[in-house]
C-alpha positions in Angstrom: 83.1 -27.2 -41.9 86.5 -28.1 -40.3 87.4 -24.4 -40.5 84.8 -22.6 -38.7 85.3 -25.7 -36.4 88.4 -25.0 -35.1 87.4 -21.2 -35.0 85.0 -22.5 -32.0 87.0 -24.0 -31.2 90.0 -22.0 -30.9 87.7 -19.4 -29.5 86.7 -21.5 -26.2 89.8 -22.3 -25.7 90.6 -18.9 -25.9 87.9 -17.7 -23.1 88.7 -20.9 -21.1 92.4 -19.3 -21.0 91.2 -15.9 -19.6 88.7 -17.3 -17.3 90.6 -19.7 -15.2 92.0 -18.1 -12.4 91.0 -15.2 -10.9 93.2 -11.8 -9.8 91.8 -11.8 -6.4 93.1 -8.2 -5.6 92.0 -5.0 -4.9 93.2 -2.6 -7.9 92.6 1.1 -7.8 93.4 3.8 -10.9 94.7 7.2 -9.9 94.4 9.8 -12.1 96.4 12.7 -11.4 95.1 16.5 -13.4 98.2 18.7 -12.6 98.4 22.5 -12.8 100.3 23.5 -16.0 103.4 22.9 -17.0 104.0 20.8 -14.1 104.1 17.3 -15.7 107.0 17.0 -16.0 107.7 17.1 -13.0 105.1 14.9 -11.2 106.5 12.5 -13.6 110.3 12.5 -12.4 109.2 12.2 -8.9 107.2 8.9 -10.0 110.5 7.7 -11.7 113.0 8.8 -8.5 111.3 8.1 -5.2 107.3 7.6 -5.6 107.0 4.4 -7.0 110.1 2.8 -4.7 108.6 4.1 -1.9 105.1 2.6 -3.0 106.6 -0.9 -3.3 108.3 0.1 0.6 104.8 -0.3 1.7 103.0 -2.6 0.0 101.5 -1.4 -3.0 101.8 -3.3 -6.3 102.0 -1.0 -9.4 100.3 -2.8 -12.1 101.1 -0.2 -15.6 101.2 4.4 -15.4 100.5 5.8 -18.5 99.4 9.2 -20.4 96.6 9.9 -21.9 97.9 10.8 -25.8 95.8 13.5 -26.0 96.2 15.2 -22.4 94.3 17.9 -22.6 93.9 17.9 -18.6 98.0 17.6 -18.1 96.6 14.0 -16.2 98.2 10.2 -15.4 97.0 6.8 -15.1 98.0 4.9 -12.9 96.9 1.6 -11.0 98.1 0.0 -8.0 97.1 -3.4 -6.4 96.9 -4.4 -2.5 95.7 -7.7 -1.4 92.7 -6.1 0.1 91.0 -2.3 0.8 91.8 -3.1 4.4 95.8 -3.2 2.9 94.9 -0.3 0.4 94.0 1.6 3.9 97.1 1.2 5.7 99.3 1.0 2.8 98.9 4.5 2.1 98.7 5.7 5.8 102.0 5.0 5.4 103.0 6.0 2.5 101.1 9.3 3.6 103.4 9.5 6.9 106.8 8.5 6.3 109.6 11.2 6.3 111.3 10.1 3.0 108.4 10.6 1.1 106.9 13.9 3.5 111.3 15.4 2.0 110.8 14.4 -1.1 107.3 15.8 -2.0 108.5 19.1 0.4 111.9 18.9 -2.1 109.4 18.9 -5.5 106.7 22.2 -4.5 109.2 23.9 -3.7 107.8 26.0 -6.9 104.8 25.2 -6.0 101.9 22.4 -6.5 102.7 19.9 -8.8 98.5 17.8 -8.9 95.7 20.1 -8.7 92.9 16.8 -8.1 93.3 13.4 -7.8 90.7 11.3 -9.4 90.2 7.7 -7.2 88.5 4.7 -9.5 88.3 1.1 -7.0 87.6 -2.3 -8.6 87.7 -5.7 -8.8 88.7 -7.6 -11.7 85.7 -10.1 -12.5 86.2 -13.7 -14.4 87.0 -12.3 -17.3 90.0 -11.2 -17.1 93.5 -12.4 -17.4 96.1 -12.8 -14.5 97.7 -9.2 -14.9 101.0 -9.0 -15.4 103.7 -6.8 -16.2 104.6 -7.1 -20.0 107.1 -9.5 -21.6 108.4 -7.1 -24.1 110.6 -4.0 -23.4 108.1 -2.2 -26.7 106.6 -0.7 -26.0 102.9 -0.6 -27.3 99.4 1.6 -27.5 96.7 1.2 -25.0 92.9 1.8 -25.3 91.2 2.2 -21.5 87.8 1.7 -22.2 84.7 3.0 -19.8 81.2 0.3 -20.5 78.6 2.5 -18.3 75.6 0.0 -18.9 71.7 0.1 -18.4 70.3 -0.5 -15.6 70.9 -4.9 -15.0 72.7 -5.2 -17.7 76.2 -5.3 -16.8 76.4 -9.2 -16.1 74.7 -9.6 -19.3 78.2 -6.7 -20.7 80.2 -9.7 -19.1 78.5 -12.8 -20.4 79.3 -11.1 -23.8 82.7 -10.4 -23.4 83.3 -13.9 -21.7 81.7 -15.5 -24.7 82.9 -13.5 -27.4 83.9 -9.9 -27.5 87.4 -11.1 -25.9 87.8 -13.6 -28.4 87.3 -11.7 -31.9 89.7 -8.7 -30.1 92.2 -11.3 -30.1 91.3 -12.4 -33.8 91.6 -8.8 -34.5 95.0 -8.5 -33.5 94.5 -6.6 -30.2 96.3 -7.5 -26.6 93.5 -7.9 -23.5 95.5 -7.2 -20.5 93.7 -6.1 -18.1 89.0 -5.9 -16.4 87.8 -5.0 -13.9 84.3 -3.4 -12.9 84.3 -0.6 -10.7 83.2 -0.3 -6.7 80.6 1.2 -6.4 78.9 3.4 -3.6 75.1 3.4 -3.0 74.3 0.8 -4.3 75.1 2.4 -7.8 75.7 -0.3 -11.1 79.2 -0.9 -11.3 81.0 -0.3 -14.8 83.1 -2.4 -16.8 86.6 -0.6 -17.3 89.2 -2.6 -20.1 92.9 -2.0 -21.2 94.2 -3.5 -25.0 97.1 -3.0 -25.9 97.9 -2.7 -30.1 101.3 -3.2 -31.7 101.4 0.9 -32.6 98.1 3.3 -32.6 97.4 2.7 -36.1 97.4 -1.3 -35.5 94.9 -0.4 -33.0 92.6 1.9 -35.4 93.0 -0.9 -38.3 92.2 -3.7 -35.7 88.9 -1.9 -34.4 87.8 -0.6 -37.6 88.1 -4.3 -38.6 86.5 -5.7 -35.6 83.3 -3.2 -35.9 82.8 -4.3 -39.9 83.7 -8.4 -38.5 80.2 -9.9 -39.0 80.0 -12.6 -37.1 80.3 -9.9 -34.2 77.5 -8.1 -35.5 76.0 -11.1 -36.1 76.4 -11.5 -32.0 76.0 -7.9 -31.0 72.6 -7.9 -32.8 71.4 -11.4 -31.1 72.5 -10.4 -27.5 70.4 -6.5 -27.9 67.4 -8.2 -29.2 65.1 -8.1 -25.9 66.8 -4.1 -24.6 70.1 -2.3 -25.3 73.3 -3.1 -23.3 76.0 0.3 -23.9 74.4 3.6 -22.8 77.2 5.2 -23.3 81.8 4.3 -23.7 84.3 6.2 -22.6 87.6 5.7 -24.9 90.9 7.4 -23.5 94.1 6.5 -25.9 96.5 6.1 -23.5 101.1 5.9 -23.8 102.6 3.5 -21.3 105.7 5.4 -19.4 109.4 4.6 -19.3 109.1 2.7 -15.8 105.4 1.2 -16.4 105.1 -2.6 -15.7 102.6 -2.8 -18.6 104.3 -1.7 -21.6 
């Protein structure tokens, strides 16, 4: 009985910590898809120039990653701004910056680097820890997960994460890094996007297996879906941090 009480108390304290502060920044996840053979040039440009010029114009570098299975020559990164207006002004200033123009011209002498850019705009819901740089220098393994909910079910999913899922992740050795909801156009339902970290890819696989097989989690999941299923589709991208990423 005592052990069960302590477990419940621990989960309650974790939930309180997760919701105690609200990260009010405006976030943008950008995915760059490179032309064949150009990914290293993009990484070098970010390393030597781009991240610094971003900061010069008030953009906050949150994290930079490459997919483990990088068949599309992609680079994922997240920036933060005070709000949307600050974001738009910062990108306009960046695009007009003579230093950036010089860097871009020099780096693309042998041909363009980036074939396509995808932007995902996001807010941090109250369940998200305040997103901060890593305190350790050791690289970790990351999972980026995107949940597409059935209509009207997003709030129920967020509630399940707040009251249960995040604590189960922690219980099984995962570190909750960041949670976002996407900002959609034309009244489309937002998606839940989150990032969790593992010490190694192997420990990550072990954690996910233990989580999915946890009878307490299975009971929570079944109970929360009695009336209707919540999640229609989940996208998962395994990521590894770049050396200059603030989140590692």
